[in-house]
C-alpha positions as CSV (number, residue, x, y, z in Angstrom):
1,M,0.0,-0.1,0.1
2,K,2.4,2.4,0.6
3,L,4.3,1.6,-2.3
4,L,1.7,2.1,-4.3
5,L,0.8,5.7,-2.5
6,Q,4.4,6.3,-3.0
7,I,4.3,5.5,-7.1
8,A,0.8,7.4,-7.3
9,L,2.7,10.6,-5.7
10,T,5.4,10.8,-8.0
11,G,3.5,10.6,-11.1
12,T,1.7,13.2,-9.5
13,L,4.7,15.1,-9.1
14,L,6.3,14.3,-12.8
15,L,2.6,15.3,-13.9
16,S,2.9,18.5,-12.1
17,S,6.4,19.5,-13.2
18,A,6.0,18.4,-17.1
19,T,2.8,20.5,-16.9
20,A,4.8,23.3,-15.4
21,H,7.7,23.3,-17.7
22,S,5.0,22.4,-20.9
23,L,5.2,26.1,-22.1
24,T,8.9,27.1,-21.8
25,T,9.0,28.6,-25.1
26,K,7.0,31.1,-26.9
27,E,6.5,28.7,-29.6
28,R,5.0,26.2,-26.8
29,L,2.7,28.5,-26.0
30,G,1.6,29.1,-29.2
31,K,1.1,25.2,-30.1
32,A,-1.2,25.1,-27.1
33,L,-3.2,28.3,-27.8
34,F,-3.7,26.7,-31.4
35,Q,-5.1,23.7,-30.1
36,D,-7.2,25.0,-27.4
37,K,-10.9,24.2,-27.8
38,T,-11.8,26.7,-25.2
39,L,-11.2,29.4,-27.2
40,S,-14.0,29.4,-29.0
41,K,-17.7,30.1,-28.2
42,N,-18.6,26.6,-27.5
43,R,-15.6,25.5,-26.2
44,K,-15.4,22.8,-29.3
45,M,-13.1,24.5,-31.6
46,S,-9.6,25.3,-32.0
47,C,-7.2,26.5,-34.6
48,A,-6.3,23.3,-35.0
49,T,-9.7,21.9,-36.0
50,C,-9.4,23.6,-39.3
51,H,-5.8,23.1,-39.8
52,H,-5.6,19.6,-38.1
53,I,-1.7,18.9,-37.7
54,K,-1.5,15.4,-38.6
55,S,-3.3,16.2,-41.8
56,A,-1.2,18.5,-44.0
57,F,-3.3,21.7,-41.9
58,I,-6.3,21.5,-43.1
59,D,-10.2,20.5,-41.9
60,I,-10.8,17.4,-41.8
61,R,-14.2,17.2,-40.0
62,R,-17.0,14.8,-41.4
63,S,-19.8,17.5,-42.6
64,P,-22.4,18.1,-45.8
65,I,-20.0,20.3,-47.4
66,G,-16.8,18.2,-47.6
67,H,-14.3,20.2,-46.3
68,M,-15.2,23.1,-49.6
69,A,-15.5,25.8,-47.2
70,A,-14.8,26.8,-43.5
71,Q,-17.6,26.1,-41.1
72,S,-18.4,27.5,-37.6
73,A,-18.1,24.7,-34.5
74,N,-21.6,23.6,-34.1
75,K,-21.2,23.6,-38.4
76,R,-24.6,26.0,-38.3
77,A,-22.6,28.6,-40.1
78,I,-21.1,28.3,-43.4
79,G,-18.4,30.1,-45.2
80,D,-17.7,30.8,-49.1
81,R,-14.3,30.0,-49.2
82,N,-11.9,27.1,-49.3
83,V,-9.6,26.7,-46.1
84,P,-6.3,27.1,-47.4
85,T,-3.4,25.1,-45.4
86,A,-1.2,26.5,-43.0
87,S,1.8,24.7,-44.2
88,Y,4.3,26.9,-45.7
89,A,2.2,29.8,-44.8
90,A,5.2,31.6,-42.8
91,Y,7.2,32.2,-45.9
92,I,4.1,34.2,-47.4
93,P,5.3,37.8,-47.6
94,E,3.7,40.4,-46.3
95,F,0.7,42.1,-48.4
96,Q,2.2,44.6,-50.9
97,S,1.7,46.3,-53.8
98,T,3.8,45.8,-56.9
99,T,4.0,46.1,-60.8
100,I,4.0,43.3,-63.4
101,N,5.2,44.2,-66.9
102,G,4.0,47.9,-66.0
103,K,0.7,47.0,-64.8
104,P,-0.4,47.6,-61.2
105,A,-0.7,44.2,-59.0
106,Y,-0.3,42.8,-55.5
107,L,1.4,40.1,-54.0
108,G,2.0,38.5,-50.3
109,G,-0.8,38.7,-47.4
110,Q,-2.6,35.8,-45.6
111,F,-5.9,34.4,-46.3
112,L,-6.7,34.2,-50.2
113,D,-7.4,38.1,-50.7
114,G,-4.1,39.4,-48.6
115,R,-6.4,40.8,-45.9
116,A,-4.2,39.8,-43.7
117,N,-0.8,41.5,-43.3
118,D,1.1,38.4,-42.0
119,L,0.7,35.2,-39.7
120,T,0.1,37.8,-36.4
121,E,-2.7,39.4,-38.0
122,Q,-4.0,36.4,-39.5
123,A,-4.4,34.4,-36.3
124,K,-6.0,37.3,-34.8
125,G,-9.0,36.5,-37.2
126,P,-10.6,33.1,-36.7
127,F,-11.5,33.6,-33.1
128,L,-14.1,36.4,-33.8
129,N,-15.4,35.3,-37.1
130,P,-18.9,34.0,-37.0
131,I,-18.5,31.0,-39.5
132,E,-15.5,29.7,-37.0
133,M,-15.0,30.4,-33.4
134,Q,-17.5,33.0,-33.2
135,M,-16.2,34.8,-29.9
136,P,-17.9,38.1,-29.4
137,N,-15.3,40.5,-28.9
138,K,-11.4,40.8,-28.2
139,K,-11.9,40.9,-24.7
140,S,-14.0,37.6,-24.2
141,V,-10.7,35.8,-26.0
142,V,-8.1,37.4,-23.2
143,K,-10.8,36.3,-20.4
144,R,-10.6,32.9,-21.9
145,V,-6.7,32.5,-21.9
146,R,-6.4,34.7,-18.6
147,A,-8.8,31.9,-16.9
148,K,-5.7,29.2,-17.2
149,R,-2.7,29.4,-14.4
150,K,-0.5,28.0,-16.9
151,Y,-1.3,30.8,-19.6
152,R,-0.8,33.6,-17.4
153,R,2.6,32.6,-15.9
154,A,3.6,32.1,-19.9
155,F,2.1,35.1,-21.2
156,R,3.8,37.1,-18.3
157,K,7.3,35.6,-18.6
158,F,7.2,36.4,-22.5
159,Y,5.1,39.6,-22.7
160,G,5.8,41.3,-19.2
161,Q,3.7,41.4,-15.8
162,D,1.2,43.9,-17.2
163,I,0.5,42.3,-20.4
164,F,-3.0,41.2,-19.4
165,S,-3.7,45.3,-18.1
166,N,-4.8,46.0,-21.7
167,V,-7.1,43.8,-24.0
168,E,-5.5,45.3,-27.4
169,E,-1.6,44.2,-26.2
170,S,-3.0,40.9,-24.7
171,Y,-4.7,39.9,-28.2
172,D,-1.8,41.1,-29.9
173,A,0.3,39.0,-27.6
174,I,-2.0,35.7,-28.3
175,A,-1.2,36.1,-31.7
176,D,2.1,36.6,-31.9
177,A,2.5,33.2,-29.5
178,I,-0.1,31.1,-32.5
179,A,2.1,33.0,-35.1
180,S,5.4,31.9,-33.5
181,F,4.2,28.0,-33.9
182,E,3.4,28.2,-37.1
183,K,6.7,29.3,-37.7
184,T,8.2,26.6,-36.4
185,K,9.3,23.3,-38.7
186,S,6.4,21.6,-38.0
187,F,4.6,23.4,-40.6
188,S,7.3,24.0,-42.9
189,P,9.5,20.9,-42.9
190,F,10.6,20.4,-46.3
191,N,11.4,17.0,-46.2
192,S,9.0,16.0,-49.1
193,R,10.3,13.4,-51.9
194,Y,11.0,16.3,-54.2
195,D,13.5,17.6,-51.6
196,R,15.1,14.6,-51.1
197,F,15.4,13.9,-54.7
198,L,17.1,17.4,-55.1
199,K,19.6,16.5,-52.2
200,G,20.7,13.1,-54.3
201,N,19.1,11.1,-51.6
202,L,16.3,9.3,-53.5
203,N,15.3,9.0,-57.3
204,L,12.0,10.1,-58.7
205,K,9.6,7.7,-61.1
206,R,9.3,8.0,-65.1
207,D,6.2,9.6,-64.6
208,E,7.2,11.9,-62.2
209,L,10.3,13.1,-64.5
210,R,8.0,13.7,-66.9
211,G,5.6,15.6,-64.9
212,M,8.4,17.7,-63.7
213,E,9.7,19.0,-66.9
214,L,6.4,19.5,-68.4
215,F,5.5,21.5,-65.1
216,S,8.5,24.2,-66.4
217,T,7.8,23.8,-69.8
218,K,4.5,22.8,-71.9
219,G,2.2,23.2,-68.6
220,K,3.7,26.9,-67.7
221,C,3.1,26.1,-64.1
222,T,6.5,27.8,-63.2
223,T,5.2,31.1,-64.0
224,C,3.1,31.3,-60.9
225,H,4.2,28.5,-59.1
226,T,8.0,29.3,-59.4
227,L,10.9,27.5,-58.4
228,T,12.4,30.5,-56.5
229,E,14.2,29.1,-53.4
230,K,13.5,30.5,-49.8
231,E,16.5,29.2,-47.5
232,G,17.2,26.8,-50.3
233,H,13.9,24.8,-50.9
234,P,11.8,26.2,-54.2
235,L,8.2,27.6,-52.7
236,F,6.1,26.7,-55.7
237,T,4.7,30.3,-55.8
238,N,5.2,33.8,-56.4
239,F,2.3,35.1,-54.4
240,T,0.7,36.9,-57.0
241,Y,-3.0,37.0,-58.0
242,H,-4.9,36.0,-60.4
243,N,-8.2,35.3,-61.8
244,L,-8.4,31.8,-63.1
245,G,-12.0,31.6,-64.1
246,V,-13.4,29.3,-61.7
247,P,-16.6,28.6,-61.9
248,V,-19.4,29.2,-58.8
249,N,-19.8,26.4,-56.6
250,T,-23.5,25.9,-56.6
251,K,-23.3,23.0,-54.2
252,L,-21.6,25.1,-51.5
253,R,-23.6,28.1,-52.5
254,A,-26.7,26.0,-51.8
255,L,-25.8,25.1,-48.2
256,N,-24.3,28.3,-47.0
257,G,-27.3,30.4,-48.3
258,K,-25.8,32.8,-50.4
259,S,-28.1,34.6,-52.5
260,K,-27.5,33.7,-56.6
261,E,-26.4,37.6,-57.1
262,F,-24.0,36.9,-54.8
263,I,-20.4,37.5,-56.3
264,D,-17.0,36.7,-54.7
265,H,-14.6,39.2,-55.9
266,G,-11.7,38.1,-54.4
267,L,-8.6,40.4,-54.0
268,L,-11.2,43.8,-54.8
269,D,-13.1,42.4,-51.4
270,N,-9.5,43.3,-49.7
271,P,-10.2,46.6,-47.9
272,E,-6.9,47.9,-49.4
273,V,-7.9,47.6,-53.1
274,D,-10.3,49.5,-54.9
275,D,-8.4,48.7,-58.6
276,I,-11.2,47.2,-60.3
277,T,-8.9,45.4,-62.6
278,Q,-8.4,43.3,-59.3
279,D,-11.5,41.8,-59.6
280,G,-12.0,37.8,-58.9
281,K,-8.4,37.5,-58.5
282,F,-6.9,35.2,-55.7
283,R,-3.3,34.7,-54.3
284,T,-1.2,31.9,-55.8
285,S,-1.0,29.1,-53.5
286,T,1.8,27.1,-52.3
287,L,1.6,23.5,-54.6
288,R,3.4,22.0,-51.4
289,N,1.4,19.4,-49.9
290,I,-1.3,20.3,-52.7
291,A,-2.1,16.1,-53.4
292,V,-3.1,15.8,-50.0
293,T,-5.3,18.9,-49.8
294,A,-8.4,18.5,-51.4
295,P,-11.1,20.4,-52.1
296,Y,-9.3,22.5,-54.6
297,M,-9.4,26.0,-56.0
298,H,-10.7,29.1,-53.2
299,N,-14.1,27.8,-53.6
300,G,-12.9,24.3,-53.0
301,I,-14.9,23.2,-56.0
302,F,-12.8,20.4,-57.5
303,K,-12.3,17.2,-55.3
304,E,-9.6,15.5,-57.4
305,L,-6.1,17.2,-58.3
306,K,-6.5,15.7,-61.9
307,T,-9.5,17.9,-62.5
308,V,-7.5,20.7,-61.5
309,V,-4.6,20.0,-64.2
310,H,-7.5,19.3,-66.9
311,F,-9.5,22.3,-65.7
312,Y,-5.7,24.3,-66.6
313,N,-5.4,22.6,-69.7
314,T,-8.9,22.7,-70.9
315,R,-11.2,25.5,-69.8
316,D,-11.3,27.4,-73.0
317,V,-11.1,24.5,-75.3
318,E,-14.9,23.8,-76.8
319,G,-16.4,20.6,-75.6
320,A,-14.2,20.0,-72.9
321,I,-15.8,18.3,-70.4
322,N,-15.7,18.5,-66.6
323,P,-14.5,15.1,-65.5
324,E,-16.4,14.9,-61.6
325,T,-19.8,16.4,-63.6
326,G,-19.8,14.8,-67.0
327,E,-20.8,18.2,-68.0
328,P,-19.0,21.1,-69.9
329,W,-16.8,23.4,-67.9
330,R,-19.3,25.6,-66.3
331,K,-19.0,29.9,-66.9
332,P,-16.6,31.8,-64.6
333,E,-17.8,33.6,-61.7
334,V,-16.0,36.8,-62.8
335,T,-15.0,37.1,-66.3
336,A,-13.3,40.1,-66.3
337,N,-9.5,40.3,-65.6
338,M,-9.5,36.5,-66.7
339,N,-5.8,34.7,-67.4
340,K,-5.9,33.9,-70.6
341,K,-2.5,33.9,-71.6
342,L,-0.9,31.1,-69.1
343,L,-4.4,28.9,-69.2
344,G,-7.0,27.5,-70.8
345,N,-5.6,25.6,-73.7
346,L,-2.4,24.1,-73.1
347,G,-2.6,21.5,-75.6
348,L,-1.7,18.8,-72.9
349,T,-2.6,14.9,-73.4
350,D,-4.2,13.2,-70.9
351,R,-0.9,11.1,-70.0
352,E,0.8,14.3,-69.9
353,E,-2.0,15.2,-67.2
354,D,-1.2,12.6,-65.2
355,D,2.2,13.0,-65.4
356,I,2.1,16.5,-64.0
357,V,-0.3,15.0,-61.1
358,A,2.6,12.4,-60.3
359,F,5.0,15.3,-60.3
360,L,3.1,17.2,-57.8
361,K,2.2,14.2,-55.6
362,T,6.3,14.7,-55.0
363,L,5.9,17.6,-53.1
364,S,3.9,16.0,-49.9
365,D,5.8,16.0,-47.0
366,R,7.2,13.3,-45.3
367,R,4.7,12.9,-42.7
368,Y,1.9,12.9,-45.4
369,S,3.3,10.2,-47.8
370,H,0.8,7.7,-46.8
371,H,-2.1,9.7,-47.1
372,K,-4.6,9.0,-49.8
373,T,-4.1,11.4,-52.7
374,T,-7.1,12.9,-55.0
375,T,-6.5,11.7,-58.4
376,S,-9.0,10.0,-60.7
377,H,-6.5,7.8,-62.6
378,G,-4.3,6.5,-60.2
379,N,-1.2,4.9,-61.2
380,H,-2.6,3.2,-64.5
381,H,0.1,4.2,-66.7
382,A,2.3,2.0,-64.3
383,N,0.0,-1.2,-65.3
384,N,0.1,0.1,-69.3
385,H,3.7,1.0,-69.5
386,G,5.7,-1.3,-67.6
387,H,7.5,-0.9,-64.8
388,N,7.6,2.5,-63.3
389,N,10.4,3.1,-62.2
390,I,13.6,3.9,-64.5
391,Q,15.7,1.0,-65.3
392,C,19.6,1.2,-64.7
393,N,20.5,0.6,-68.6
394,N,18.4,3.2,-69.6
395,S,20.2,6.4,-70.6
396,C,18.7,10.2,-70.6
397,G,18.0,9.9,-74.1
398,K,15.8,7.1,-73.7
399,V,13.8,8.5,-71.2
400,G,13.8,11.8,-72.7
401,I,15.4,14.0,-69.9
402,S,17.5,16.5,-71.0
403,S,20.8,17.2,-68.9
404,P,21.7,19.7,-67.4
405,F,18.5,20.2,-65.9
406,G,17.7,23.6,-67.4
407,F,14.1,23.9,-67.2
408,L,14.4,23.5,-63.1
409,G,16.4,27.0,-63.0
410,I,19.2,25.0,-60.9
411,N,22.3,23.0,-61.0
412,L,21.8,19.6,-60.2
413,N,25.4,18.9,-61.5
414,F,26.3,18.3,-57.5
415,L,24.3,15.1,-57.3
416,S,27.4,13.5,-59.0
417,F,25.1,11.5,-61.6
418,P,27.3,9.3,-64.1
419,N,27.8,11.3,-67.6
420,N,25.1,13.9,-66.3
421,C,22.5,11.4,-66.4
422,L,20.1,10.4,-63.4
423,N,21.0,7.0,-62.0
424,L,17.6,6.0,-61.7
425,C,17.7,2.5,-60.3
426,G,17.9,1.7,-56.5
427,K,15.8,3.9,-54.6
428,D,12.3,5.0,-55.1
């Protein structure tokens, strides 16, 4: 009995010690806040509810809307835009005006319309959003945070003893802590198969290599999803805004109650923007983890990645069919300012579309490599065209891969491939 009591007391002391030291950094404080459901009106929703850490930071709740848009904790209030992944959001620059080819343009900013300047500003939004956490005001959020002893200690340690004397400063500190967590490697590990390929640690498959070249050439993807590096890693976005001619998501509108006359003007709805030439534009998102973050587009209208690629390829082709509906592509929600130069009629074959999808799958972080990806054709080329891995005796010319890899915009000679060619046997 005495031994059991000692074990119980020791366990209690260890637990208390762990709790006392669990918020030893601002990042850990931010993680606790990110996962805290008590910071929503009904105490059932946290930041992690819509940005699930183990699911590429997207919303995985089961509901009639199928993750097409944001929804409140009680699932009664439904938004009109798809919840973007929080992965790699730390690398999005602050919202700013610029010029592209001599014309006014914008780039950066959090949310799909850039209305939050940076991660800290973004973190302030969901608490008070009526279709998300539904808290009535900043004071109510601060009160919930201040009610917990562990938070009081941590906030006073990192932000000063008087941090709770001013609601605005307290609310800013809450957002700052969350942003600190979102800047950690948990959100941006840069360890996808593509990253490991660049380091020479694995080989890509035949279709993935073909897709990689198409991505930078015939597909024109790198015009917006650039390979410009940050800390030695491509981010697959230049953060600019475009109107892609995406149709209205009628299924979502039927569920959220928006009127038939409602139009999502995208960037033009940003309070900082009054230029009519920005109507219907949305920020170019990163393609990292794109294969595991369906549904797609700003309104979640497409379920499969293959559909997105086919839309880019055939949007303006007469008689082209949406494979998810079996009907022609519907008209864009906003026809003005539509990007017709970079997409709409790319001339890709069905196999080339599949190859691009195969390459995009290589951009998933290691922890999500086992997740189900969304492509309607799976790996049928592997079945129809023999082994999907290129064999050791294949030469660069036989597999259609040029050398050096100029289309990547980077030098891969440091990988020490024999005869400037990929050694494609071994790992996959």
